[in-house]
C-alpha positions as CSV (number, residue, x, y, z in Angstrom):
1,M,15.1,-29.4,-14.9
2,N,17.5,-26.6,-15.7
3,V,17.4,-23.0,-14.3
4,I,15.5,-21.6,-17.4
5,D,12.8,-24.2,-17.0
6,L,12.5,-23.4,-13.2
7,L,12.1,-19.7,-14.0
8,A,9.7,-20.2,-16.9
9,E,7.4,-22.9,-15.4
10,P,5.3,-20.8,-13.0
11,F,4.4,-18.3,-15.7
12,G,3.4,-20.9,-18.2
13,Y,-0.1,-20.7,-16.5
14,A,-2.5,-17.9,-17.3
15,F,-3.5,-17.5,-13.7
16,M,0.1,-17.0,-12.7
17,Q,0.6,-14.4,-15.5
18,R,-2.4,-12.5,-14.2
19,A,-1.1,-12.8,-10.6
20,L,2.3,-11.4,-11.7
21,L,0.8,-8.4,-13.4
22,I,-1.6,-7.6,-10.6
23,T,1.1,-8.0,-7.9
24,V,3.7,-5.9,-9.8
25,I,1.2,-3.1,-10.5
26,A,-0.1,-3.1,-6.9
27,S,3.5,-3.1,-5.6
28,I,4.5,-0.1,-7.8
29,V,1.4,2.0,-6.9
30,C,1.7,1.2,-3.2
31,A,5.4,2.0,-3.2
32,V,5.0,5.3,-5.0
33,L,2.4,6.5,-2.5
34,S,4.4,4.9,0.4
35,S,7.2,7.4,-0.2
36,W,5.0,10.3,0.6
37,L,3.2,8.6,3.5
38,V,6.5,7.9,5.2
39,L,7.7,11.5,4.8
40,I,4.4,13.0,6.0
41,G,4.2,10.6,8.9
42,W,1.0,9.0,7.7
43,S,1.8,5.4,8.4
44,L,-1.0,5.1,10.9
45,M,-3.4,6.8,8.6
46,G,-2.5,4.3,5.9
47,D,-3.4,1.6,8.4
48,A,-6.7,3.3,9.2
49,V,-7.8,3.8,5.6
50,S,-6.8,0.3,4.5
51,H,-9.0,-1.3,7.2
52,A,-11.8,1.3,7.1
53,V,-12.6,0.6,3.4
54,L,-13.6,-3.0,4.2
55,P,-17.4,-2.4,4.7
56,G,-17.5,-0.2,1.6
57,V,-15.9,-3.0,-0.5
58,V,-18.3,-5.6,0.9
59,L,-21.4,-3.4,0.2
60,A,-20.1,-2.7,-3.3
61,Y,-19.9,-6.4,-4.0
62,A,-23.4,-6.9,-2.6
63,L,-24.8,-4.0,-4.7
64,G,-22.9,-5.0,-7.8
65,V,-21.1,-1.7,-8.2
66,P,-17.3,-1.2,-8.6
67,F,-15.7,-1.7,-5.2
68,A,-13.5,1.3,-5.9
69,L,-16.6,3.4,-5.3
70,G,-17.3,1.7,-2.0
71,A,-13.7,2.0,-0.8
72,L,-13.7,5.8,-1.7
73,V,-16.9,6.4,0.2
74,F,-15.8,4.6,3.4
75,G,-12.2,5.8,3.1
76,G,-13.5,9.4,3.0
77,G,-16.0,8.7,5.7
78,A,-13.3,7.3,8.0
79,V,-11.3,10.5,7.6
80,L,-14.4,12.7,8.4
81,L,-15.1,10.5,11.5
82,I,-11.6,10.9,12.7
83,G,-11.8,14.7,12.3
84,F,-15.1,14.7,14.1
85,V,-13.9,12.7,17.1
86,R,-10.8,14.9,17.3
87,G,-12.8,18.1,17.0
88,K,-15.6,17.3,19.4
89,S,-13.6,15.6,22.2
90,E,-10.3,15.6,23.9
91,V,-9.3,12.3,22.3
92,K,-5.9,12.5,20.7
93,E,-5.4,11.8,16.9
94,D,-3.8,8.4,17.3
95,A,-6.6,7.2,19.6
96,A,-9.2,8.7,17.3
97,I,-7.7,6.8,14.3
98,G,-7.6,3.6,16.3
99,I,-11.2,3.9,17.4
100,V,-12.5,4.7,13.9
101,F,-10.6,2.1,11.9
102,T,-11.2,-0.7,14.3
103,T,-14.9,0.1,14.4
104,L,-15.3,0.2,10.6
105,F,-13.1,-2.9,10.3
106,A,-15.4,-4.7,12.7
107,L,-18.4,-3.5,10.7
108,G,-16.8,-5.0,7.6
109,L,-16.3,-8.3,9.3
110,V,-20.0,-8.3,10.4
111,L,-21.1,-7.5,6.8
112,I,-19.0,-10.3,5.4
113,S,-20.7,-12.8,7.7
114,I,-24.3,-11.6,7.0
115,V,-24.4,-10.2,3.5
116,P,-25.6,-12.8,1.0
117,S,-23.2,-13.3,-1.9
118,Q,-22.3,-15.9,-4.4
119,V,-18.7,-14.8,-4.0
120,D,-16.5,-15.9,-1.0
121,L,-16.0,-12.5,0.5
122,T,-13.3,-13.6,2.8
123,H,-10.8,-13.2,0.0
124,I,-11.2,-9.4,0.6
125,L,-9.4,-10.0,3.9
126,F,-6.6,-12.2,2.6
127,G,-6.5,-11.5,-1.1
128,N,-7.3,-13.9,-4.0
129,L,-4.3,-13.4,-6.2
130,L,-4.3,-16.8,-7.9
131,G,-8.0,-16.6,-8.5
132,A,-7.9,-13.2,-10.2
133,S,-10.0,-13.0,-13.4
134,V,-9.3,-10.9,-16.5
135,L,-11.9,-8.5,-15.2
136,D,-10.0,-8.1,-11.9
137,L,-6.9,-7.4,-13.9
138,W,-8.5,-4.7,-15.9
139,Q,-10.0,-3.1,-12.8
140,V,-6.5,-3.0,-11.2
141,L,-5.0,-1.6,-14.4
142,I,-7.6,1.2,-14.7
143,V,-7.5,2.2,-11.0
144,A,-3.7,2.1,-11.0
145,A,-3.5,4.2,-14.1
146,V,-5.8,6.8,-12.5
147,V,-3.7,6.9,-9.3
148,L,-0.3,7.2,-11.1
149,S,-1.6,9.8,-13.5
150,I,-2.9,12.0,-10.7
151,V,0.4,11.5,-8.8
152,L,2.4,12.5,-11.9
153,L,0.3,15.6,-12.5
154,K,0.3,16.7,-8.9
155,R,3.7,15.4,-7.6
156,R,5.2,18.9,-7.1
157,D,2.2,20.1,-5.1
158,I,2.0,16.9,-3.1
159,T,5.8,17.1,-2.4
160,L,5.6,20.7,-1.2
161,F,2.6,19.9,1.0
162,A,4.6,17.0,2.5
163,F,7.6,19.1,3.4
164,D,6.1,22.5,4.0
165,P,2.3,22.9,4.1
166,V,2.7,26.6,5.3
167,Q,4.7,27.4,2.2
168,A,2.2,25.5,0.0
169,H,-0.6,27.7,1.5
170,A,1.5,30.9,1.0
171,I,1.9,30.3,-2.8
172,G,-1.9,29.7,-3.3
173,L,-2.2,26.0,-2.8
174,S,-4.9,24.6,-0.5
175,P,-3.4,22.2,2.1
176,R,-6.9,21.0,2.9
177,R,-7.5,20.0,-0.8
178,L,-4.1,18.4,-1.1
179,N,-4.8,16.5,2.1
180,A,-8.1,15.3,0.7
181,L,-6.4,14.4,-2.6
182,L,-3.8,12.3,-0.8
183,L,-6.5,10.5,1.2
184,G,-8.5,9.8,-2.0
185,L,-5.3,8.4,-3.6
186,L,-4.7,6.3,-0.5
187,A,-8.2,4.8,-0.7
188,L,-7.8,4.0,-4.5
189,T,-4.4,2.5,-3.8
190,V,-5.9,0.2,-1.2
191,V,-8.4,-0.9,-3.9
192,V,-5.5,-1.8,-6.2
193,A,-3.7,-3.8,-3.6
194,L,-6.8,-5.6,-2.2
195,Q,-6.8,-8.2,-5.0
196,A,-3.2,-9.0,-4.3
197,V,-2.9,-9.2,-0.5
198,G,-6.3,-8.4,0.9
199,V,-7.2,-5.7,3.5
200,I,-5.1,-7.1,6.3
201,L,-1.7,-6.9,4.5
202,V,-2.3,-3.8,2.5
203,V,-0.8,-1.6,5.1
204,A,2.5,-3.4,4.9
205,M,2.7,-2.6,1.2
206,L,1.9,1.0,2.0
207,I,4.7,1.3,4.6
208,I,7.6,-1.1,4.0
209,P,8.7,0.1,0.5
210,G,8.9,3.7,1.5
211,V,10.7,3.0,4.8
212,T,13.2,0.7,3.0
213,A,13.8,3.4,0.3
214,L,14.3,6.0,3.1
215,L,17.1,3.9,4.5
216,L,18.9,4.0,1.2
217,T,18.3,7.7,0.2
218,R,17.0,10.9,1.7
219,R,16.0,12.4,-1.6
220,L,12.4,12.0,-2.6
221,S,13.1,11.9,-6.3
222,R,15.3,8.8,-5.7
223,M,12.8,7.3,-3.2
224,L,10.2,7.4,-6.0
225,L,12.5,5.2,-8.1
226,V,14.0,3.0,-5.4
227,A,10.7,2.1,-3.6
228,P,8.8,0.8,-6.7
229,T,11.9,-1.0,-8.0
230,L,12.4,-2.9,-4.7
231,A,8.7,-3.6,-4.4
232,S,8.5,-5.0,-7.9
233,L,11.5,-7.2,-7.2
234,C,9.8,-8.5,-4.0
235,A,6.6,-9.2,-6.0
236,V,8.4,-11.4,-8.5
237,V,10.5,-13.2,-5.9
238,G,7.5,-13.7,-3.6
239,L,5.4,-15.2,-6.3
240,Y,8.2,-17.6,-7.3
241,V,8.7,-18.7,-3.8
242,S,5.0,-19.1,-3.1
243,Y,4.7,-21.3,-6.2
244,Y,7.4,-23.7,-5.3
245,V,6.7,-24.0,-1.6
246,N,2.9,-23.9,-2.1
247,A,2.4,-21.0,0.3
248,S,0.1,-17.9,0.3
249,S,1.1,-15.7,-2.6
250,G,0.1,-12.4,-1.1
251,G,1.6,-13.3,2.3
252,M,4.9,-14.4,0.6
253,V,5.1,-11.1,-1.3
254,V,4.7,-9.0,1.9
255,L,7.1,-11.4,3.8
256,T,9.7,-10.8,1.1
257,Q,9.3,-7.1,1.5
258,G,9.8,-7.4,5.2
259,I,12.9,-9.6,4.8
260,L,14.4,-7.1,2.4
261,F,13.8,-4.3,4.8
262,F,15.7,-6.0,7.6
263,V,18.5,-6.9,5.1
264,V,18.8,-3.3,4.0
265,L,18.7,-2.1,7.7
266,A,21.5,-4.5,8.6
267,A,23.6,-3.4,5.6
268,V,23.1,0.3,6.4
269,R,24.0,-0.2,10.1
270,L,27.1,-2.2,9.1
271,R,28.2,0.4,6.7
272,S,27.7,3.1,9.3
273,A,29.8,1.1,11.8
274,L,32.6,0.6,9.3
275,L,32.6,4.3,8.4
276,R,32.9,5.2,12.1
277,R,35.8,2.8,12.6
278,S,37.6,4.1,9.5
279,R,37.2,7.7,10.8
280,V,38.5,6.7,14.3
281,A,41.4,4.9,12.7
282,A,42.2,7.9,10.5
283,G,42.1,10.2,13.5
284,A,44.4,8.0,15.5
């Protein structure tokens, strides 16, 4: 079998074609939002929302409504609960986030175990990439289009809020509304990625691409190009590897992102060390 056949074989199957589309779309959306989450310092919030939407998704399946709706309701509810715990007690923000997201995640696990369903709801936890239907693909496409459209329209406001919320308020923007907008986009992005990697690994797709891009550039405009490009590359490579080694597709995609991060980190450190040596040698 030649190289072309090796490259073409996996995507000769319809389920692999759908898996590729869903994974690339999810990777792009997560990577775009990841750039802002990393700059704002919301990595832990991304973890919280990605886990807190679990009960909402389970209930949405049980009620037969779009699980994006359930995710938004519980994602927003988690944020309100975190604010309530912070405002009504001396609990610090990181502790409040940990309490809320673990409690809601546990509620989701309980609901999975007791809610009657003809669907195996455990795929919400670990993803069901190779079992994705055409309907799943359309849902991912629609939600992703909504998220990217809003980001495109509001990117300047979101960027100003990320770097200088005081200045954003001074020119008439509402930091509270932008905060709520970002949280809503975060919940929707989690919905997009659920099909690919499940609740447990969503947080990795929301953090790793942005951090990797930040190692390569400090300019947000470039991060918004670098992060999705690297994430898409990892999606394709991860799917290929998972096909040929018969491993978890979602897990392999995230593992590829993690490996790429460490490769970039090592390359950046090596480059810095070489630059320091050359400067020392030039000074001598």
